[in-house]
N, C-alpha and C positions, 0 to 999 in steps of 0.2 A: 480224705477229700481228693487226694491225688489219684486214688484208684477209681474214682467215679468216671474219669474220662475214658476208662477202658471198658466200662459196662456196655456201651453200644457196640464195641468190638465183639464181645462175647455174644450179645444178642444177634448181631449180624451173622456170626458163625453158625448159630442155631438155625436161623432163617435160611442160610445156604443149604444146610442139610435137609431141612423140611422142603425146600424148593426141589431139590433133587428127588426126594421121595415122592413128591406130588407129580413130577414129570414122569418118573418111572411108573407110577400107578396109572397115569393117563396114557402110557405108551407114547410119550412125546419127548423122549430124551434128545431128539434131533434139535430141539430148541437150545440145547446146551452149546451148540456150535456158535450161535450168535451171541449167547450170553458170555461165553468165553472171550470172544472178540471184543465185546462191549467192555469187558473188564479191563482189557489192555488199553482201550481208548480212554477209560476212566483214569488211568495213570496220568495222562496229559491234563485232564480236568483238575485232578487233585493238585498237581504242581502249579497250574495256572490260577487256581483258587488262592494258593499261598501268595502268589505274586500280585494278583489284583485285589483280593479281599483284605490282605494283611499288610502288604508293602505299598498298596495303592498305586501300582504301576500297570498300565494297560499294554497288552502285547497282541499283535496280530501276526506274529511270526512263529507260533509254536508248532504249526504244521510242518514248518521247515525243520525244526529240531527233531520232530517225530520221524521225518523222512531221512534225516542224516543218520539217526540211529538204525533205522531199517535198512537203508542202502549200504551202510558200512558193514553190517552183519551179512547182508546178502552177497556183496562183492567178495569179502574175505573168505566166505565159505563156499563160493562157487567158482572163483577165478582159478584156473588151472596153473599151478606153479611147476608142473613137471618139466617144461622147457628150461626152467631156471633152477632145477634141483641141485645143481652143483655150485650155485652161487653161494658165497660165504654167508650172507644173511639167511638164506633159505636153509642152508645146512645147519646153521646155529639154531634156527627155529625147530628143525626136525630133531636135533639133539635135545632140545628142551621140552619136547613133546607138544609143541604148539601147532603141529600140522597133523593131518589125517589123510588116509587114502580111501577112496570110495569110487563107486561106479555111478554114472548118471543114468538117465532113462534110456539112453542109446547104447549103454554098455561101455562107454568110454572111461578109461581109468583117469581119475581126478586126484591131484595132490593139492590140497587147499589147507587153509588155517582151520583149526577146530572152532566150533561154535563158542566155546569158553573164551578163546583168544579174541574172536571176533566181537563177542559181547563186551568184553573189557575194553577193546579198542573203540567200539561205538560210543560207550559212555565217556571215555577219556577224550576222544575227538570232539564230541558234542560239548563237553564241559569246557574245553579250550576255546572252541568257536564262540560259545556263549560268553566266556570271559572276555574275549576280544571285542565282541559286539557290545556286550553290556558296558564294558569300560568306556566305550565310545558314546553310547546313547543314553545311559542310565541317568545322566544329569538332566536330560530333557524331561518335560512334564506334559501331562495331558495329551492332546491330540498330536503333539510333536513326537512324543515317544511312540505312539501308535503308528504314525506314518513311517517312522524309521524302522520299526520292526516289520511293518508291512513290506517295505522295500527289501528287507532281508529275505522274507518269505518268497517274494517274487523272484529274487536271484536264485534261491535254492530250487524253485520250480523250473526255471528256465535251464539251469544246469542239468537237472534230472532229465528234462525233456530233450536236451540236445547232445548229451555225452554218450558216445558209443559204449563205453565200458559199463554204463548204468542202464543200458538197454534202450535208451531214448524213449519213444512213446510206448514201446512194448514192456518196458520195465525188466525186471529180473525174475525168472522162474526157476524151478527145480532147486530151491533152497533146501538143504538137508535139515532133518529134525535136530533139535538141540538136546543132546543126551546129557542129563544131569547126574543122577546117582542110580546105579543099577538099571532097572527097567524104566525108571522115571524119565520122561522126555517131553519136550514141547513139540507136539505132533498133532496135526489137525485131522488125521485119519480117524474113521469111525471107531476102530477098536480102542483108541486112546481118548475117546470123547469124555468119559466120566473122569478119568485121571486128570485131563487137562482142565476140566471144569473146576476141580478143587485146587489145582495148581495155580490157575489164574487168580482165584479168590484169595489164596494164601499170599500171593504177591501184592494184591490190592490192599489186603488188611495190614500187611507189614508196612506198606507205604502210608496207610492211614495212621498207624501207630507212630511212625517217624514224624509225620506231619503234626499229629496231636501233641507229641512231646515238644515239638518246636514251638507251637503257638502258646503252650502253657508254660514256657520257660522264660527266662529273662530276655532272650532274643525275641520271643513272641511279643512280650510287652513293649520292647523297643520298636518292633514293626508296627504295632497298633498305634503307638505314639506318632510314628512317621505318617501313617495313614490319616490320622486325625488332623495333625498340623506339623508338617515337616520342619518349618522354621522354628517352631517352639521346641520340637524335639532336638534340633541341632543346637539351640541355645542352652539346652540342659545337658549338653555333653554327649548326645547320641551321635555316633558316626553314621549319619544317614546314608552316605555314599557307599560305605562298606557293606552295610546291612542290605541295602537294595540290590547291590551287585551280587552278593552271596545268594539271595533268594532267587534272583534271575537265573543264575547258574544252576541252582538246585532244581528249579522248575524245568529247565531245559533238559537236565539229566533224567528227570521223571519221564519227560516226553520221549527221550531217546530210548529209555528202558522199554516203554510201551511199544515203540516202533520196532525195536529189535526182536522182542518176544513175539509180537504179532506176525512179523515176517517169517519167523521159523514156524509158527503155528499154521499160517496159511500157505507157506511154501513159496511165496512170491511177494513182490512189491512193485508198484508202478508210480508214475509221476502224479497220479490223482491224489496220492496221500500228501502232497506238498502244495496243493492249490490254496488260494486265498480263502475260498469258501470253507475249506477244512478248518482254517484258523478262526473264521467267523463262527463256525459251528461250535468250537470249543468255548469261545467267549459267550455265545448264547447260552450254552449249558450252564456255565458258571453263573450267568446272570439269573437264570431260572432258579438254580439251587440256592443262591444267596452268595453275595460277594465275599462274605466272611463266614461261610457256613460249609465246612468241609464235608459233613455228612450229607447235606442237601446237594452239594455239587456232585458227590460220588453217586448218590441215588439217581439224580437226574441224568448223569453221564451214562449209567447203565441202562436206564429206561429209554431215553431218547435215541441212543445209539442202537439199542436192540430193535426198536420200532423202525429205524432207518434201514438196518441190515435185513430186516424181514420184508422190506419193500412196502411198508404201510403207506408211506408218503408218495410212492411211485415216482413219476418224473418231476414232481414238485418238491423233491427232497430239499434242495438248496433254498427254494422259495420258502418252505416251512421254517427253516432255521433262521433265515433272514427276517421273516415276519416275527418270529419269537423274540429275536433280539430287539427289534423296534418296539414291540408291545411291552417288553420288560422295561426298556428305558423310559417309556412314557408313563406307564401305570404302576410299575413296581421296581424302581431302580435298585432297591436293596435285595431284590430276589423274591420269587413267588413264596418261598418258605419263610420269608421275613416280613410279609404283609402284616400290618398291625393286628388284624383280627386273628390270623393264624398264630401269631406270636402270643396274643392274649389267651387263646385256647390252649396253647402249650403250657403257659404259666399256670392256668387253672388246673390242668391235668397234673402238673408237677406238684402243686400245693395239696391236691387231694391225695396224691400218692404218698406224701410225707405226713399226712394227717393221722 
């Protein structure tokens, strides 16, 4: 029974390969760029689905966590430490292999932290910030929590927009690739397109496996009880505060992971990643996919972000996602993939497959 939760993972892996073959046959592998970027955005959606669908907590600040992860990775891998090369801390980091030397586009010698060190720092910093923010606001409920996280997102956006080291309105560019093992690297250039397509999907599927294990564990049952009736769960001995805080931090780390990897893939990051509308977009995607439907959220995250990145919605991009959120709240508050007719159809197919 436990293995059944992994069958969709295997099916998704097969579909990923088939999609690659179809794109290669149609000579349209350039679509892989937007699919790869959508996969990293989907990490935010997966984490937010855990928070909203299972812990029952609304957040309008996850674009802020995405930006913290991306900006941390960008700053640490591009800031030139050469003037401080003899400082004790920098010398220690060099001795530990946490720094690297490289040349930027203008041939300037750069001494910066390695992408591995920056990636770990991004996740750690985001986790600590989420812990501090969550410890302060996670006791709030409903629109109060949404407004508190919205305020956090606005703070992150204004900091990104007005801080010189973060590039202000121009953001940070010339972010180096993230070298993993051997020739494997997070790099958005055309020769690495296929490699990064599969790499992004591996990261997403690993995140899905972690999320599925969580929701099908004792912790997942506790989260569902909190979502259904927090007071009743608390009366039965469930530490509601601890579980909600833990999921809040975990969802923030998922967002930071997506932000850091996408920053290395695209080679840049700007304050647009921290806007309120980005947070609204993530909430809208979770609403479409289903508040407690990880696979629905992931699929919709890939699809809607892909359409957005391809410019299908044009200048009405934010309008479309705002309208999607409104329509979902009015007509299908449990998500498009959890509408009764669709759910009944899924049950019918499941019964026939087992017959």
